[in-house]
C-alpha positions as CSV (number, residue, x, y, z in Angstrom):
1,M,54.0,40.3,-100.6
2,A,57.1,41.6,-102.4
3,Q,58.8,44.8,-101.7
4,S,57.4,47.7,-103.5
5,K,59.1,48.5,-106.6
6,T,58.7,51.1,-109.5
7,F,57.4,49.6,-112.8
8,D,61.0,50.4,-114.3
9,E,62.4,48.2,-111.3
10,W,60.0,45.4,-111.9
11,A,60.9,45.5,-115.8
12,A,64.6,45.2,-115.0
13,L,63.9,42.2,-112.7
14,Y,61.9,40.6,-115.5
15,E,64.9,41.0,-117.8
16,K,67.3,39.7,-115.4
17,K,65.3,36.7,-114.5
18,T,64.3,35.6,-117.9
19,G,67.1,36.9,-120.1
20,V,64.6,38.4,-122.4
21,P,64.2,42.2,-122.9
22,F,60.7,43.5,-121.8
23,Q,58.7,45.0,-124.5
24,R,55.0,45.9,-124.3
25,Q,52.7,43.7,-126.3
26,P,50.4,46.0,-128.2
27,L,47.2,43.7,-127.7
28,C,47.7,43.3,-124.2
29,Q,46.3,45.3,-121.2
30,L,49.0,46.0,-118.6
31,A,48.3,45.6,-114.8
32,F,50.8,46.9,-112.2
33,F,50.8,47.1,-108.5
34,P,54.0,48.4,-106.9
35,D,54.0,45.4,-104.3
36,R,52.9,42.8,-106.4
37,G,54.7,43.4,-110.0
38,F,52.9,43.5,-113.3
39,A,51.2,41.2,-115.9
40,E,49.9,41.7,-119.3
41,F,46.5,40.2,-120.2
42,A,44.8,39.6,-123.5
43,A,41.8,37.5,-124.7
44,A,42.4,34.8,-127.5
45,K,40.6,31.7,-128.5
46,G,38.1,31.8,-125.6
47,M,40.7,32.1,-122.9
48,I,42.6,34.8,-121.1
49,I,46.2,34.9,-121.8
50,I,48.9,36.1,-119.3
51,H,51.7,37.4,-121.4
52,Q,54.8,38.9,-119.7
53,L,54.6,38.8,-116.1
54,C,56.9,39.7,-113.0
55,G,56.2,39.5,-109.6
56,D,53.8,37.6,-107.5
57,A,52.8,34.9,-110.0
58,K,50.4,33.1,-107.9
59,F,48.5,36.5,-107.5
60,W,48.5,37.2,-111.1
61,K,47.2,33.8,-111.9
62,Q,44.3,34.3,-109.6
63,V,43.7,37.8,-111.4
64,G,43.8,35.8,-114.8
65,E,41.2,33.5,-113.6
66,V,38.9,36.1,-112.2
67,L,39.1,37.9,-115.5
68,A,38.4,34.8,-117.6
69,L,35.4,34.1,-115.3
70,E,33.9,37.6,-115.6
71,H,34.0,37.0,-119.4
72,G,32.5,33.7,-119.3
73,M,35.6,31.8,-120.3
74,K,36.9,28.4,-118.6
75,A,40.4,28.5,-119.5
76,L,43.5,30.4,-118.9
77,G,46.8,30.4,-120.6
78,T,50.4,31.8,-120.2
79,W,53.8,31.8,-121.5
80,C,56.7,30.1,-119.3
81,I,60.3,30.8,-120.3
82,R,61.7,29.5,-116.9
83,D,62.5,25.9,-116.2
84,I,59.1,24.0,-116.6
85,E,59.3,21.4,-113.8
86,P,59.8,23.6,-110.9
87,Y,57.2,26.0,-112.4
88,I,54.6,23.0,-112.5
89,K,55.4,22.3,-108.7
90,F,55.2,25.9,-107.7
91,F,51.7,26.2,-109.0
92,N,50.8,23.0,-106.9
93,A,50.3,20.8,-109.9
94,E,51.6,17.4,-110.4
95,I,52.8,15.7,-113.7
96,E,50.6,12.9,-114.7
97,R,52.3,12.1,-118.0
98,V,55.3,13.3,-120.0
99,E,54.7,13.1,-123.8
100,E,57.8,12.6,-125.9
101,L,57.7,14.9,-129.0
102,P,59.4,14.1,-132.4
103,D,61.9,17.0,-132.1
104,G,63.1,15.7,-128.5
105,L,61.1,18.2,-126.8
106,K,58.5,17.3,-124.1
107,R,54.8,18.1,-123.5
108,Y,53.6,17.8,-119.9
109,H,50.3,16.7,-118.9
110,C,49.5,17.9,-115.3
111,R,46.7,18.2,-112.8
112,F,46.3,20.8,-110.1
113,K,46.3,19.3,-106.6
114,D,43.7,21.6,-105.2
115,T,41.3,21.9,-107.9
116,G,41.7,18.6,-109.9
117,K,41.7,20.5,-113.1
118,P,44.1,19.5,-115.9
119,A,46.9,21.7,-117.3
120,T,49.1,21.3,-120.3
121,C,52.6,22.6,-120.9
122,S,53.7,22.6,-124.5
123,P,56.8,23.6,-125.9
124,R,56.3,26.5,-128.5
125,F,59.4,28.3,-129.2
126,K,63.2,28.7,-128.3
127,T,64.6,32.2,-127.0
128,D,67.6,33.8,-128.2
129,N,69.7,32.4,-125.3
130,G,68.4,29.0,-125.9
131,K,65.7,28.6,-123.4
132,I,62.4,26.7,-124.2
133,G,59.1,28.6,-124.0
134,Y,56.2,26.8,-123.2
135,M,52.5,27.6,-123.6
136,V,50.8,26.5,-120.4
137,T,47.0,26.2,-120.5
138,W,44.7,24.9,-117.9
139,E,40.9,24.7,-117.0
140,I,39.4,27.0,-114.3
């Protein structure tokens, strides 16, 4: 577990790591634990979406999966504005195929090594500092 921090300290760390200012999303529920960080959750299109997150990402992924299962959903999604290939490896997934898109961007088709379930990382936007934002979706 991470060292305990106040919410403001976690938000400052989020801004430092992502280069994006933290702004609460009005349709999301915020969850916060001083030793785990924070995550925003919302339901959309039959899945739980994890919006802004800072801290123990693997813990928050598990929380999102539990929320999805509690609500009869079989999918989860999140946004990633970090480097996508290390993100994929961090979550114990492997890239099965890279799809070249017409705009020069790439979509990553992956599979989790532990569950065998598929995941897709699709580029959706560019941040003000030029990072590619991906929508990551997976079956649970």
